[in-house]
N, CA, C and O atoms as a GROMACS GRO file, in nm:
protein
  524
    1ARG      N    1   8.532  14.074  10.889
    1ARG     CA    2   8.565  14.148  10.785
    1ARG      C    3   8.498  14.111  10.657
    1ARG      O    4   8.471  13.992  10.642
    2GLN      N    5   8.469  14.197  10.564
    2GLN     CA    6   8.394  14.175  10.462
    2GLN      C    7   8.484  14.231  10.334
    2GLN      O    8   8.541  14.340  10.341
    3ALA      N    9   8.490  14.156  10.229
    3ALA     CA   10   8.571  14.192  10.125
    3ALA      C   11   8.504  14.124   9.980
    3ALA      O   12   8.501  14.002   9.967
    4ALA      N   13   8.461  14.202   9.891
    4ALA     CA   14   8.423  14.167   9.798
    4ALA      C   15   8.310  14.048   9.792
    4ALA      O   16   8.311  13.954   9.712
    5GLY      N   17   8.210  14.073   9.897
    5GLY     CA   18   8.110  14.008   9.900
    5GLY      C   19   8.107  13.871  10.005
    5GLY      O   20   8.007  13.810  10.042
    6LEU      N   21   8.262  13.842  10.043
    6LEU     CA   22   8.296  13.751  10.108
    6LEU      C   23   8.304  13.767  10.242
    6LEU      O   24   8.370  13.868  10.265
    7ARG      N   25   8.256  13.699  10.373
    7ARG     CA   26   8.293  13.716  10.494
    7ARG      C   27   8.404  13.649  10.544
    7ARG      O   28   8.402  13.526  10.540
    8VAL      N   29   8.497  13.705  10.590
    8VAL     CA   30   8.619  13.652  10.653
    8VAL      C   31   8.624  13.698  10.786
    8VAL      O   32   8.616  13.808  10.841
    9GLU      N   33   8.644  13.543  10.834
    9GLU     CA   34   8.654  13.552  10.985
    9GLU      C   35   8.789  13.567  11.028
    9GLU      O   36   8.880  13.531  10.953
   10GLU      N   37   8.812  13.615  11.137
   10GLU     CA   38   8.964  13.640  11.169
   10GLU      C   39   8.960  13.522  11.283
   10GLU      O   40   8.871  13.508  11.367
   11ALA      N   41   9.089  13.431  11.265
   11ALA     CA   42   9.120  13.336  11.347
   11ALA      C   43   9.139  13.376  11.526
   11ALA      O   44   9.208  13.471  11.562
   12PRO      N   45   9.076  13.296  11.610
   12PRO     CA   46   9.091  13.354  11.731
   12PRO      C   47   9.235  13.350  11.808
   12PRO      O   48   9.310  13.257  11.781
   13GLU      N   49   9.265  13.423  11.878
   13GLU     CA   50   9.411  13.431  11.958
   13GLU      C   51   9.411  13.284  12.022
   13GLU      O   52   9.314  13.228  12.072
   14ARG      N   53   9.520  13.242  12.011
   14ARG     CA   54   9.559  13.118  12.083
   14ARG      C   55   9.658  13.147  12.213
   14ARG      O   56   9.761  13.215  12.202
   15PRO      N   57   9.619  13.095  12.320
   15PRO     CA   58   9.709  13.135  12.434
   15PRO      C   59   9.842  13.037  12.430
   15PRO      O   60   9.847  12.914  12.433
   16GLY      N   61   9.940  13.127  12.422
   16GLY     CA   62  10.070  13.036  12.416
   16GLY      C   63  10.093  12.984  12.273
   16GLY      O   64  10.161  12.883  12.260
   17GLY      N   65  10.044  13.045  12.167
   17GLY     CA   66  10.052  12.999  12.028
   17GLY      C   67  10.162  13.102  11.976
   17GLY      O   68  10.234  13.171  12.048
   18GLY      N   69  10.160  13.099  11.828
   18GLY     CA   70  10.238  13.176  11.766
   18GLY      C   71  10.373  13.125  11.754
   18GLY      O   72  10.398  13.005  11.768
   19ALA      N   73  10.464  13.216  11.728
   19ALA     CA   74  10.614  13.199  11.709
   19ALA      C   75  10.694  13.116  11.789
   19ALA      O   76  10.795  13.059  11.747
   20ALA      N   77  10.642  13.105  11.929
   20ALA     CA   78  10.698  13.025  12.017
   20ALA      C   79  10.696  12.890  12.008
   20ALA      O   80  10.783  12.821  12.061
   21GLU      N   81  10.567  12.826  11.918
   21GLU     CA   82  10.553  12.697  11.876
   21GLU      C   83  10.625  12.649  11.774
   21GLU      O   84  10.658  12.531  11.773
   22VAL      N   85  10.660  12.738  11.668
   22VAL     CA   86  10.765  12.694  11.553
   22VAL      C   87  10.868  12.618  11.564
   22VAL      O   88  10.882  12.521  11.489
   23PRO      N   89  10.956  12.646  11.657
   23PRO     CA   90  11.074  12.571  11.688
   23PRO      C   91  11.058  12.415  11.724
   23PRO      O   92  11.128  12.319  11.692
   24GLY      N   93  10.928  12.423  11.812
   24GLY     CA   94  10.896  12.291  11.852
   24GLY      C   95  10.833  12.196  11.735
   24GLY      O   96  10.859  12.077  11.721
   25GLN      N   97  10.756  12.265  11.663
   25GLN     CA   98  10.678  12.170  11.553
   25GLN      C   99  10.797  12.130  11.426
   25GLN      O  100  10.804  12.025  11.362
   26LEU      N  101  10.871  12.232  11.418
   26LEU     CA  102  10.996  12.204  11.327
   26LEU      C  103  11.074  12.090  11.363
   26LEU      O  104  11.105  12.003  11.282
   27GLN      N  105  11.106  12.091  11.488
   27GLN     CA  106  11.180  11.985  11.554
   27GLN      C  107  11.115  11.848  11.565
   27GLN      O  108  11.170  11.743  11.596
   28ALA      N  109  10.982  11.870  11.534
   28ALA     CA  110  10.883  11.732  11.529
   28ALA      C  111  10.900  11.689  11.410
   28ALA      O  112  10.925  11.572  11.385
   29LEU      N  113  10.887  11.782  11.322
   29LEU     CA  114  10.907  11.762  11.169
   29LEU      C  115  11.016  11.675  11.139
   29LEU      O  116  11.006  11.565  11.084
   30TYR      N  117  11.159  11.750  11.192
   30TYR     CA  118  11.266  11.664  11.158
   30TYR      C  119  11.296  11.530  11.242
   30TYR      O  120  11.395  11.462  11.215
   31GLU      N  121  11.220  11.501  11.332
   31GLU     CA  122  11.222  11.376  11.410
   31GLU      C  123  11.140  11.274  11.326
   31GLU      O  124  11.174  11.155  11.323
   32TYR      N  125  11.032  11.322  11.259
   32TYR     CA  126  10.960  11.263  11.188
   32TYR      C  127  11.041  11.201  11.043
   32TYR      O  128  11.048  11.088  10.996
   33LEU      N  129  11.085  11.306  11.010
   33LEU     CA  130  11.170  11.263  10.884
   33LEU      C  131  11.285  11.193  10.884
   33LEU      O  132  11.323  11.133  10.783
   34GLU      N  133  11.356  11.194  11.004
   34GLU     CA  134  11.466  11.105  11.035
   34GLU      C  135  11.433  10.967  11.051
   34GLU      O  136  11.377  10.929  11.155
   35ARG      N  137  11.460  10.891  10.963
   35ARG     CA  138  11.435  10.751  10.930
   35ARG      C  139  11.555  10.691  10.930
   35ARG      O  140  11.657  10.754  10.903
   36LYS      N  141  11.554  10.556  10.960
   36LYS     CA  142  11.673  10.465  10.972
   36LYS      C  143  11.702  10.437  10.817
   36LYS      O  144  11.817  10.435  10.774
   37GLU      N  145  11.570  10.412  10.722
   37GLU     CA  146  11.594  10.366  10.593
   37GLU      C  147  11.677  10.475  10.521
   37GLU      O  148  11.680  10.596  10.543
   38GLU      N  149  11.740  10.406  10.435
   38GLU     CA  150  11.842  10.471  10.317
   38GLU      C  151  11.722  10.502  10.198
   38GLU      O  152  11.612  10.447  10.188
   39THR      N  153  11.786  10.616  10.104
   39THR     CA  154  11.695  10.625   9.994
   39THR      C  155  11.666  10.492   9.918
   39THR      O  156  11.554  10.455   9.885
   40THR      N  157  11.786  10.424   9.895
   40THR     CA  158  11.775  10.294   9.810
   40THR      C  159  11.665  10.196   9.880
   40THR      O  160  11.602  10.125   9.802
   41ASP      N  161  11.639  10.186  10.003
   41ASP     CA  162  11.543  10.114  10.070
   41ASP      C  163  11.402  10.159  10.046
   41ASP      O  164  11.320  10.067  10.043
   42TRP      N  165  11.349  10.296  10.027
   42TRP     CA  166  11.253  10.345  10.005
   42TRP      C  167  11.224  10.318   9.866
   42TRP      O  168  11.113  10.277   9.831
   43LEU      N  169  11.343  10.344   9.763
   43LEU     CA  170  11.305  10.304   9.614
   43LEU      C  171  11.280  10.161   9.616
   43LEU      O  172  11.174  10.126   9.566
   44ALA      N  173  11.362  10.063   9.666
   44ALA     CA  174  11.298   9.920   9.664
   44ALA      C  175  11.171   9.895   9.675
   44ALA      O  176  11.104   9.822   9.601
   45LYS      N  177  11.126   9.971   9.792
   45LYS     CA  178  10.984   9.952   9.847
   45LYS      C  179  10.911   9.997   9.738
   45LYS      O  180  10.830   9.918   9.688
   46LEU      N  181  10.925  10.119   9.687
   46LEU     CA  182  10.841  10.186   9.596
   46LEU      C  183  10.816  10.077   9.431
   46LEU      O  184  10.713  10.064   9.364
   47HIS      N  185  10.959  10.015   9.410
   47HIS     CA  186  10.935   9.930   9.290
   47HIS      C  187  10.895   9.814   9.322
   47HIS      O  188  10.877   9.739   9.227
   48ALA      N  189  10.866   9.758   9.462
   48ALA     CA  190  10.801   9.641   9.492
   48ALA      C  191  10.652   9.681   9.484
   48ALA      O  192  10.578   9.608   9.419
   49ILE      N  193  10.612   9.769   9.534
   49ILE     CA  194  10.481   9.820   9.532
   49ILE      C  195  10.414   9.835   9.386
   49ILE      O  196  10.298   9.802   9.361
   50GLY      N  197  10.503   9.888   9.295
   50GLY     CA  198  10.473   9.869   9.150
   50GLY      C  199  10.460   9.744   9.092
   50GLY      O  200  10.389   9.725   8.992
   51ARG      N  201  10.521   9.659   9.147
   51ARG     CA  202  10.496   9.516   9.081
   51ARG      C  203  10.362   9.452   9.157
   51ARG      O  204  10.278   9.386   9.095
   52ALA      N  205  10.354   9.476   9.280
   52ALA     CA  206  10.247   9.421   9.347
   52ALA      C  207  10.098   9.489   9.303
   52ALA      O  208   9.992   9.428   9.314
   53THR      N  209  10.110   9.616   9.257
   53THR     CA  210   9.967   9.644   9.209
   53THR      C  211   9.973   9.623   9.056
   53THR      O  212   9.872   9.658   8.995
   54GLY      N  213  10.061   9.579   8.996
   54GLY     CA  214  10.056   9.551   8.849
   54GLY      C  215  10.112   9.648   8.761
   54GLY      O  216  10.150   9.618   8.647
   55LEU      N  217  10.118   9.785   8.818
   55LEU     CA  218  10.181   9.854   8.735
   55LEU      C  219  10.323   9.869   8.653
   55LEU      O  220  10.432   9.868   8.711
   56SER      N  221  10.311   9.880   8.529
   56SER     CA  222  10.456   9.850   8.446
   56SER      C  223  10.512   9.978   8.475
   56SER      O  224  10.434  10.072   8.462
   57THR      N  225  10.652  10.011   8.519
   57THR     CA  226  10.728  10.095   8.518
   57THR      C  227  10.863  10.082   8.439
   57THR      O  228  10.932   9.981   8.424
   58ARG      N  229  10.884  10.212   8.390
   58ARG     CA  230  11.010  10.200   8.311
   58ARG      C  231  11.119  10.280   8.401
   58ARG      O  232  11.090  10.324   8.512
   59SER      N  233  11.245  10.294   8.342
   59SER     CA  234  11.345  10.356   8.414
   59SER      C  235  11.300  10.509   8.450
   59SER      O  236  11.243  10.594   8.382
   60ALA      N  237  11.351  10.510   8.596
   60ALA     CA  238  11.304  10.633   8.634
   60ALA      C  239  11.407  10.731   8.662
   60ALA      O  240  11.517  10.686   8.694
   61THR      N  241  11.392  10.869   8.654
   61THR     CA  242  11.488  10.955   8.673
   61THR      C  243  11.492  11.016   8.821
   61THR      O  244  11.384  11.044   8.872
   62TYR      N  245  11.606  11.038   8.892
   62TYR     CA  246  11.630  11.070   9.041
   62TYR      C  247  11.720  11.180   9.042
   62TYR      O  248  11.818  11.185   8.968
   63ARG      N  249  11.691  11.264   9.124
   63ARG     CA  250  11.800  11.378   9.168
   63ARG      C  251  11.773  11.460   9.314
   63ARG      O  252  11.666  11.510   9.348
   64THR      N  253  11.874  11.460   9.376
   64THR     CA  254  11.868  11.530   9.503
   64THR      C  255  11.864  11.679   9.482
   64THR      O  256  11.918  11.736   9.387
   65LEU      N  257  11.790  11.742   9.583
   65LEU     CA  258  11.748  11.864   9.544
   65LEU      C  259  11.762  11.932   9.691
   65LEU      O  260  11.703  11.872   9.781
   66ASP      N  261  11.825  12.036   9.722
   66ASP     CA  262  11.841  12.084   9.851
   66ASP      C  263  11.712  12.176   9.887
   66ASP      O  264  11.683  12.277   9.824
   67ALA      N  265  11.642  12.127   9.997
   67ALA     CA  266  11.537  12.190  10.021
   67ALA      C  267  11.554  12.300  10.134
   67ALA      O  268  11.455  12.321  10.204
   68GLY      N  269  11.642  12.354  10.153
   68GLY     CA  270  11.702  12.449  10.239
   68GLY      C  271  11.720  12.392  10.393
   68GLY      O  272  11.650  12.301  10.434
   69GLY      N  273  11.804  12.445  10.459
   69GLY     CA  274  11.806  12.406  10.615
   69GLY      C  275  11.849  12.268  10.627
   69GLY      O  276  11.937  12.229  10.549
   70ARG      N  277  11.804  12.192  10.707
   70ARG     CA  278  11.861  12.039  10.746
   70ARG      C  279  11.791  11.956  10.642
   70ARG      O  280  11.840  11.844  10.628
   71LEU      N  281  11.677  11.989  10.558
   71LEU     CA  282  11.614  11.912  10.443
   71LEU      C  283  11.652  11.897  10.315
   71LEU      O  284  11.687  11.990  10.242
   72GLU      N  285  11.645  11.758  10.277
   72GLU     CA  286  11.669  11.756  10.135
   72GLU      C  287  11.566  11.690  10.073
   72GLU      O  288  11.497  11.610  10.137
   73ARG      N  289  11.543  11.714   9.945
   73ARG     CA  290  11.427  11.635   9.862
   73ARG      C  291  11.477  11.550   9.756
   73ARG      O  292  11.542  11.600   9.664
   74TYR      N  293  11.453  11.423   9.760
   74TYR     CA  294  11.508  11.343   9.673
   74TYR      C  295  11.379  11.332   9.553
   74TYR      O  296  11.274  11.276   9.584
   75GLU      N  297  11.397  11.388   9.427
   75GLU     CA  298  11.284  11.374   9.321
   75GLU      C  299  11.285  11.273   9.262
   75GLU      O  300  11.398  11.232   9.238
   76ILE      N  301  11.180  11.196   9.216
   76ILE     CA  302  11.165  11.104   9.152
   76ILE      C  303  11.074  11.110   9.020
   76ILE      O  304  10.952  11.121   9.035
   77VAL      N  305  11.122  11.104   8.908
   77VAL     CA  306  11.010  11.107   8.778
   77VAL      C  307  11.022  10.953   8.736
   77VAL      O  308  11.120  10.890   8.697
   78LEU      N  309  10.892  10.914   8.756
   78LEU     CA  310  10.864  10.776   8.738
   78LEU      C  311  10.766  10.761   8.624
   78LEU      O  312  10.647  10.768   8.654
   79PRO      N  313  10.804  10.737   8.478
   79PRO     CA  314  10.689  10.692   8.381
   79PRO      C  315  10.648  10.548   8.418
   79PRO      O  316  10.727  10.472   8.474
   80ALA      N  317  10.529  10.516   8.388
   80ALA     CA  318  10.445  10.396   8.413
   80ALA      C  319  10.319  10.377   8.318
   80ALA      O  320  10.266  10.470   8.257
   81SER      N  321  10.284  10.259   8.313
   81SER     CA  322  10.180  10.226   8.252
   81SER      C  323  10.087  10.136   8.299
   81SER      O  324  10.137  10.035   8.347
   82GLY      N  325   9.968  10.142   8.300
   82GLY     CA  326   9.859  10.028   8.342
   82GLY      C  327   9.724  10.108   8.323
   82GLY      O  328   9.702  10.202   8.247
   83THR      N  329   9.636  10.042   8.415
   83THR     CA  330   9.498  10.100   8.381
   83THR      C  331   9.511  10.194   8.505
   83THR      O  332   9.606  10.194   8.583
   84TYR      N  333   9.387  10.286   8.512
   84TYR     CA  334   9.390  10.411   8.604
   84TYR      C  335   9.373  10.328   8.717
   84TYR      O  336   9.460  10.353   8.800
   85THR      N  337   9.300  10.245   8.750
   85THR     CA  338   9.287  10.167   8.893
   85THR      C  339   9.398  10.142   8.915
   85THR      O  340   9.440  10.194   9.019
   86GLN      N  341   9.496  10.059   8.837
   86GLN     CA  342   9.631  10.016   8.899
   86GLN      C  343   9.724  10.154   8.942
   86GLN      O  344   9.789  10.163   9.046
   87VAL      N  345   9.714  10.249   8.847
   87VAL     CA  346   9.785  10.384   8.913
   87VAL      C  347   9.731  10.452   9.033
   87VAL      O  348   9.802  10.524   9.104
   88ARG      N  349   9.607  10.429   9.055
   88ARG     CA  350   9.546  10.509   9.171
   88ARG      C  351   9.596  10.390   9.282
   88ARG      O  352   9.653  10.435   9.381
   89ASP      N  353   9.584  10.287   9.277
   89ASP     CA  354   9.627  10.200   9.364
   89ASP      C  355   9.781  10.207   9.401
   89ASP      O  356   9.810  10.219   9.520
   90PHE      N  357   9.867  10.202   9.317
   90PHE     CA  358   9.994  10.223   9.333
   90PHE      C  359  10.033  10.372   9.424
   90PHE      O  360  10.111  10.377   9.519
   91LEU      N  361   9.971  10.465   9.377
   91LEU     CA  362   9.989  10.600   9.433
   91LEU      C  363   9.933  10.583   9.604
   91LEU      O  364  10.006  10.613   9.699
   92LYS      N  365   9.807  10.534   9.616
   92LYS     CA  366   9.743  10.514   9.747
   92LYS      C  367   9.833  10.448   9.835
   92LYS      O  368   9.864  10.492   9.946
   93ARG      N  369   9.884  10.324   9.775
   93ARG     CA  370   9.970  10.221   9.873
   93ARG      C  371  10.088  10.281   9.897
   93ARG      O  372  10.126  10.281  10.014
   94ALA      N  373  10.177  10.348   9.792
   94ALA     CA  374  10.289  10.417   9.830
   94ALA      C  375  10.293  10.522   9.910
   94ALA      O  376  10.387  10.536   9.987
   95LEU      N  377  10.189  10.615   9.903
   95LEU     CA  378  10.168  10.719   9.990
   95LEU      C  379  10.140  10.651  10.159
   95LEU      O  380  10.175  10.717  10.257
   96ALA      N  381  10.088  10.547  10.171
   96ALA     CA  382  10.067  10.500  10.296
   96ALA      C  383  10.186  10.425  10.346
   96ALA      O  384  10.210  10.432  10.467
   97ASP      N  385  10.266  10.352  10.265
   97ASP     CA  386  10.367  10.268  10.307
   97ASP      C  387  10.497  10.319  10.336
   97ASP      O  388  10.586  10.283  10.413
   98ILE      N  389  10.479  10.435  10.237
   98ILE     CA  390  10.630  10.509  10.256
   98ILE      C  391  10.620  10.673  10.315
   98ILE      O  392  10.619  10.775  10.246
   99PRO      N  393  10.615  10.665  10.440
   99PRO     CA  394  10.577  10.820  10.508
   99PRO      C  395  10.650  10.924  10.482
   99PRO      O  396  10.610  11.036  10.514
  100VAL      N  397  10.768  10.906  10.421
  100VAL     CA  398  10.847  11.027  10.406
  100VAL      C  399  10.823  11.056  10.229
  100VAL      O  400  10.915  11.112  10.171
  101LEU      N  401  10.719  11.022  10.162
  101LEU     CA  402  10.690  11.048  10.027
  101LEU      C  403  10.600  11.128  10.009
  101LEU      O  404  10.503  11.133  10.085
  102SER      N  405  10.618  11.216   9.892
  102SER     CA  406  10.498  11.312   9.862
  102SER      C  407  10.449  11.272   9.714
  102SER      O  408  10.514  11.185   9.656
  103LEU      N  409  10.359  11.319   9.663
  103LEU     CA  410  10.322  11.335   9.514
  103LEU      C  411  10.303  11.459   9.493
  103LEU      O  412  10.226  11.540   9.544
  104ASP      N  413  10.405  11.468   9.388
  104ASP     CA  414  10.418  11.638   9.357
  104ASP      C  415  10.354  11.646   9.213
  104ASP      O  416  10.370  11.760   9.169
  105GLN      N  417  10.300  11.580   9.142
  105GLN     CA  418  10.246  11.597   9.011
  105GLN      C  419  10.221  11.458   8.944
  105GLN      O  420  10.308  11.371   8.953
  106VAL      N  421  10.101  11.433   8.874
  106VAL     CA  422  10.081  11.334   8.793
  106VAL      C  423  10.009  11.371   8.654
  106VAL      O  424   9.909  11.441   8.636
  107SER      N  425  10.094  11.302   8.560
  107SER     CA  426  10.026  11.346   8.409
  107SER      C  427   9.975  11.203   8.372
  107SER      O  428  10.038  11.099   8.394
  108LEU      N  429   9.838  11.215   8.307
  108LEU     CA  430   9.796  11.091   8.260
  108LEU      C  431   9.739  11.104   8.115
  108LEU      O  432   9.663  11.195   8.080
  109LYS      N  433   9.792  10.988   8.023
  109LYS     CA  434   9.730  11.028   7.870
  109LYS      C  435   9.684  10.875   7.853
  109LYS      O  436   9.739  10.780   7.908
  110ARG      N  437   9.578  10.868   7.772
  110ARG     CA  438   9.525  10.742   7.715
  110ARG      C  439   9.593  10.744   7.577
  110ARG      O  440   9.600  10.846   7.508
  111GLU      N  441   9.645  10.619   7.541
  111GLU     CA  442   9.712  10.615   7.400
  111GLU      C  443   9.594  10.589   7.314
  111GLU      O  444   9.601  10.638   7.202
  112GLU      N  445   9.495  10.527   7.343
  112GLU     CA  446   9.375  10.498   7.222
  112GLU      C  447   9.242  10.557   7.285
  112GLU      O  448   9.230  10.569   7.406
  113ARG      N  449   9.161  10.586   7.212
  113ARG     CA  450   9.031  10.622   7.253
  113ARG      C  451   8.944  10.491   7.302
  113ARG      O  452   8.912  10.411   7.214
  114GLY      N  453   8.903  10.466   7.436
  114GLY     CA  454   8.848  10.376   7.472
  114GLY      C  455   8.918  10.281   7.530
  114GLY      O  456   8.856  10.193   7.589
  115GLY      N  457   9.061  10.278   7.526
  115GLY     CA  458   9.148  10.186   7.566
  115GLY      C  459   9.150  10.208   7.736
  115GLY      O  460   9.123  10.312   7.796
  116ARG      N  461   9.183  10.103   7.782
  116ARG     CA  462   9.204  10.074   7.938
  116ARG      C  463   9.350  10.130   7.972
  116ARG      O  464   9.354  10.190   8.079
  117THR      N  465   9.454  10.124   7.911
  117THR     CA  466   9.583  10.145   7.962
  117THR      C  467   9.610  10.291   7.949
  117THR      O  468   9.587  10.346   7.841
  118VAL      N  469   9.658  10.360   8.053
  118VAL     CA  470   9.697  10.485   8.062
  118VAL      C  471   9.852  10.502   8.075
  118VAL      O  472   9.914  10.429   8.153
  119GLN      N  473   9.920  10.607   7.991
  119GLN     CA  474  10.035  10.623   8.030
  119GLN      C  475  10.069  10.735   8.126
  119GLN      O  476  10.052  10.853   8.095
  120ALA      N  477  10.112  10.700   8.230
  120ALA     CA  478  10.130  10.813   8.351
  120ALA      C  479  10.308  10.850   8.376
  120ALA      O  480  10.406  10.775   8.380
  121GLU      N  481  10.295  10.977   8.386
  121GLU     CA  482  10.439  11.021   8.451
  121GLU      C  483  10.400  11.087   8.596
  121GLU      O  484  10.319  11.177   8.620
  122LEU      N  485  10.476  11.022   8.676
  122LEU     CA  486  10.447  11.047   8.814
  122LEU      C  487  10.565  11.158   8.901
  122LEU      O  488  10.678  11.109   8.892
  123ARG      N  489  10.567  11.217   8.937
  123ARG     CA  490  10.640  11.320   9.026
  123ARG      C  491  10.629  11.295   9.142
  123ARG      O  492  10.522  11.330   9.191
  124LEU      N  493  10.731  11.226   9.236
  124LEU     CA  494  10.715  11.206   9.363
  124LEU      C  495  10.857  11.263   9.418
  124LEU      O  496  10.955  11.293   9.350
  125SER      N  497  10.841  11.270   9.552
  125SER     CA  498  10.966  11.328   9.658
  125SER      C  499  10.968  11.260   9.775
  125SER      O  500  10.872  11.237   9.848
  126LEU      N  501  11.109  11.221   9.793
  126LEU     CA  502  11.125  11.158   9.932
  126LEU      C  503  11.174  11.284  10.021
  126LEU      O  504  11.263  11.358   9.981
  127HIS      N  505  11.124  11.298  10.119
  127HIS     CA  506  11.191  11.406  10.229
  127HIS      C  507  11.253  11.344  10.317
  127HIS      O  508  11.202  11.258  10.389
  128ARG      N  509  11.421  11.399  10.321
  128ARG     CA  510  11.493  11.335  10.420
  128ARG      C  511  11.557  11.470  10.496
  128ARG      O  512  11.566  11.584  10.450
  129VAL      N  513  11.596  11.419  10.624
  129VAL     CA  514  11.706  11.496  10.701
  129VAL      C  515  11.829  11.476  10.627
  129VAL      O  516  11.855  11.372  10.567
  130LYS      N  517  11.912  11.588  10.633
  130LYS     CA  518  12.052  11.578  10.554
  130LYS      C  519  12.131  11.498  10.669
  130LYS      O  520  12.115  11.520  10.789
  131GLN      N  521  12.217  11.403  10.616
  131GLN     CA  522  12.304  11.314  10.722
  131GLN      C  523  12.435  11.407  10.719
  131GLN      O  524  12.533  11.378  10.788
   0.00000   0.00000   0.00000
């Protein structure tokens, strides 16, 4: 099909695909998010990653949000300061080491022109299956 000068290809039909696969994929997601670690374990790991990367973190705010169904989302707002490289390394390592963590938003602000330190506000979420 063609719309507004763009060519849109239709996805080929997949045999055995469609709605029948959704319950299996959803179950696989639940199994992936069902971890033995508690929220406090993940928070301790996040704090350790901050120390290891040299990122200075202040008190964070936390709240549990119902994500619907069997899932819950534990939202973390983490103010931090450090170099851009430290913030980037922290996020890279945290997302690699904590498989149930997602990055929702990053805000960066440089306090002084030409300065190396940035003030960051990181919004992260831990995704969990309700107990």
